[in-house]
C-alpha positions as CSV (number, residue, x, y, z in Angstrom):
1,M,17.8,-32.8,-5.8
2,L,14.4,-31.6,-4.3
3,A,13.8,-35.4,-2.6
4,A,17.1,-35.0,-1.0
5,L,15.8,-31.6,1.1
6,P,14.3,-32.0,4.5
7,A,10.5,-30.8,4.3
8,A,11.0,-27.3,5.4
9,Q,13.4,-26.7,3.4
10,Q,11.5,-28.1,0.2
11,A,8.7,-26.1,0.9
12,A,10.7,-23.0,1.1
13,W,12.5,-23.6,-2.1
14,A,9.3,-24.3,-3.5
15,A,7.8,-20.9,-2.6
16,D,10.4,-19.3,-4.3
17,R,10.2,-20.7,-7.6
18,P,7.1,-19.5,-10.0
19,T,4.9,-21.9,-11.5
20,P,3.8,-21.6,-14.7
21,S,0.1,-20.9,-13.5
22,G,1.6,-18.2,-11.0
23,Y,-0.4,-20.4,-8.3
24,P,1.2,-21.9,-5.4
25,V,2.2,-26.0,-5.7
26,P,1.2,-27.8,-3.7
27,R,-2.6,-26.5,-4.1
28,Y,-6.2,-27.7,-4.3
29,V,-8.6,-27.7,-7.3
30,T,-11.5,-30.0,-8.5
31,L,-12.3,-32.0,-11.5
32,K,-14.6,-30.0,-13.9
33,F,-16.0,-33.3,-15.9
34,G,-17.4,-36.6,-14.9
35,K,-14.7,-38.0,-17.4
36,V,-10.9,-37.0,-16.8
37,N,-8.2,-39.0,-18.3
38,A,-5.2,-39.7,-16.0
39,R,-2.0,-40.0,-17.6
40,S,1.5,-41.0,-16.9
41,G,3.2,-37.9,-18.1
42,P,2.2,-34.3,-19.3
43,G,0.9,-35.0,-22.9
44,D,-1.5,-36.7,-24.7
45,D,1.2,-39.1,-25.7
46,H,1.6,-40.2,-22.7
47,R,0.1,-43.7,-21.4
48,L,-3.5,-43.6,-20.2
49,L,-3.4,-44.8,-16.4
50,W,-7.2,-44.7,-15.5
51,V,-10.2,-42.3,-16.3
52,Y,-11.4,-40.0,-13.2
53,R,-15.3,-40.6,-13.6
54,T,-16.3,-37.9,-10.6
55,R,-17.1,-34.6,-11.3
56,G,-16.3,-32.0,-8.6
57,L,-13.5,-34.6,-7.1
58,P,-10.9,-32.9,-4.9
59,V,-7.4,-33.3,-6.1
60,Q,-4.3,-31.9,-4.9
61,V,-1.7,-30.3,-7.6
62,V,1.8,-31.3,-6.8
63,A,3.5,-30.3,-10.0
64,E,2.6,-28.3,-13.4
65,T,3.9,-27.4,-16.9
66,A,2.1,-25.0,-18.7
67,E,-0.6,-27.0,-20.1
68,W,-0.7,-30.0,-17.7
69,R,-1.0,-30.9,-13.7
70,R,0.4,-33.6,-11.8
71,V,-2.3,-34.4,-9.3
72,C,-2.7,-36.6,-6.2
73,D,-6.2,-38.2,-5.7
74,P,-8.0,-39.0,-2.4
75,E,-7.1,-42.5,-2.8
76,G,-3.1,-41.7,-3.0
77,G,-3.1,-42.0,-6.9
78,L,-0.6,-39.9,-8.8
79,A,-1.3,-38.9,-12.7
80,W,-1.1,-35.9,-15.2
81,V,-4.2,-33.9,-16.1
82,H,-4.7,-31.5,-18.8
83,K,-5.3,-28.2,-17.2
84,R,-8.8,-27.5,-18.9
85,V,-10.0,-30.1,-16.5
86,T,-9.5,-28.7,-13.6
87,D,-11.2,-25.9,-11.6
88,G,-10.0,-23.8,-9.3
89,R,-12.7,-24.1,-6.8
90,R,-12.0,-26.1,-3.9
91,G,-13.7,-29.3,-2.3
92,V,-13.5,-32.0,0.2
93,I,-14.2,-35.4,0.5
94,N,-14.9,-37.6,3.6
95,T,-12.4,-40.3,3.6
96,L,-13.3,-41.5,7.0
97,N,-15.0,-44.9,7.8
98,R,-17.8,-42.8,9.2
99,P,-19.9,-39.7,8.5
100,A,-18.2,-36.6,9.4
101,P,-20.0,-34.0,12.1
102,L,-20.5,-30.6,10.4
103,L,-20.1,-28.4,13.5
104,R,-22.3,-25.2,13.9
105,K,-19.1,-23.5,15.0
106,P,-15.9,-23.5,14.8
107,K,-15.1,-25.0,17.9
108,A,-14.4,-28.2,19.8
109,G,-18.0,-29.9,21.1
110,A,-20.0,-27.4,19.3
111,E,-23.5,-28.9,18.2
112,P,-23.6,-30.7,14.7
113,A,-25.5,-28.9,12.1
114,A,-25.4,-31.9,9.7
115,Y,-22.9,-35.0,8.6
116,L,-21.3,-35.5,5.7
117,N,-21.7,-39.4,4.4
118,V,-18.4,-42.0,3.8
119,R,-17.2,-40.6,0.1
120,A,-19.3,-37.4,0.3
121,M,-18.0,-34.4,-1.3
122,A,-18.7,-31.0,-0.2
123,S,-17.4,-27.3,-1.3
124,L,-14.8,-25.5,0.9
125,T,-15.8,-22.0,1.8
126,R,-12.7,-21.2,3.9
127,C,-10.1,-22.0,6.4
128,E,-9.3,-20.1,9.3
129,K,-7.7,-21.0,12.7
130,G,-7.5,-24.7,12.4
131,W,-11.3,-24.9,11.1
132,C,-12.8,-25.3,7.6
133,K,-16.1,-24.2,6.7
134,V,-17.7,-26.3,4.0
135,K,-21.0,-26.4,2.3
136,T,-23.1,-29.6,1.0
137,D,-26.6,-30.0,-0.3
138,G,-27.9,-26.8,1.9
139,A,-25.8,-27.6,5.1
140,T,-23.0,-25.5,6.2
141,G,-20.9,-26.6,8.9
142,W,-17.2,-26.3,10.2
143,V,-14.4,-29.2,10.3
144,R,-11.1,-29.4,12.1
145,Q,-8.6,-28.6,9.2
146,G,-7.0,-31.9,8.1
147,T,-10.4,-34.0,9.0
148,L,-11.8,-34.3,5.7
149,W,-9.4,-34.9,2.7
150,G,-8.9,-31.3,1.0
151,T,-8.2,-29.5,4.3
152,S,-4.7,-30.4,4.9
153,E,-2.0,-28.0,3.4
154,A,0.4,-30.8,3.7
155,L,1.6,-32.7,0.7
156,Q,-0.8,-35.6,0.3
157,C,1.2,-37.7,-2.2
158,R,5.2,-38.6,-2.1
């Protein structure tokens, strides 16, 4: 039923439905551990699809049960992980094919404070007015919202 609705109606419908966690879906979280099993369904009895091996990897929660979260990863993979392996802190990853400048100020043309290497991850501090503040290895800077994976509010996997 949900797939037949236009995107705007889907978002409104989803916002009206409470989630088991009480948090909105979609939302971003990070993986707590360096080894996280990704399953085909919400339960240990479901087939193991792959194992995530990156602690702090940002993923987007696209569905949930009381104990399990269906996540979309930066590669576009969809899988179920147990809620205990996720952390509510937000992170980002540079999926561009070049280093991403972290600007000193949240405005186009601002001087770069640092660069986030390809496939490098950073903590997301906050987003406001189309810009997101990220921090990594002692460097802090701003990127346009949607530039790094984990900053767009749009659903990342369909």
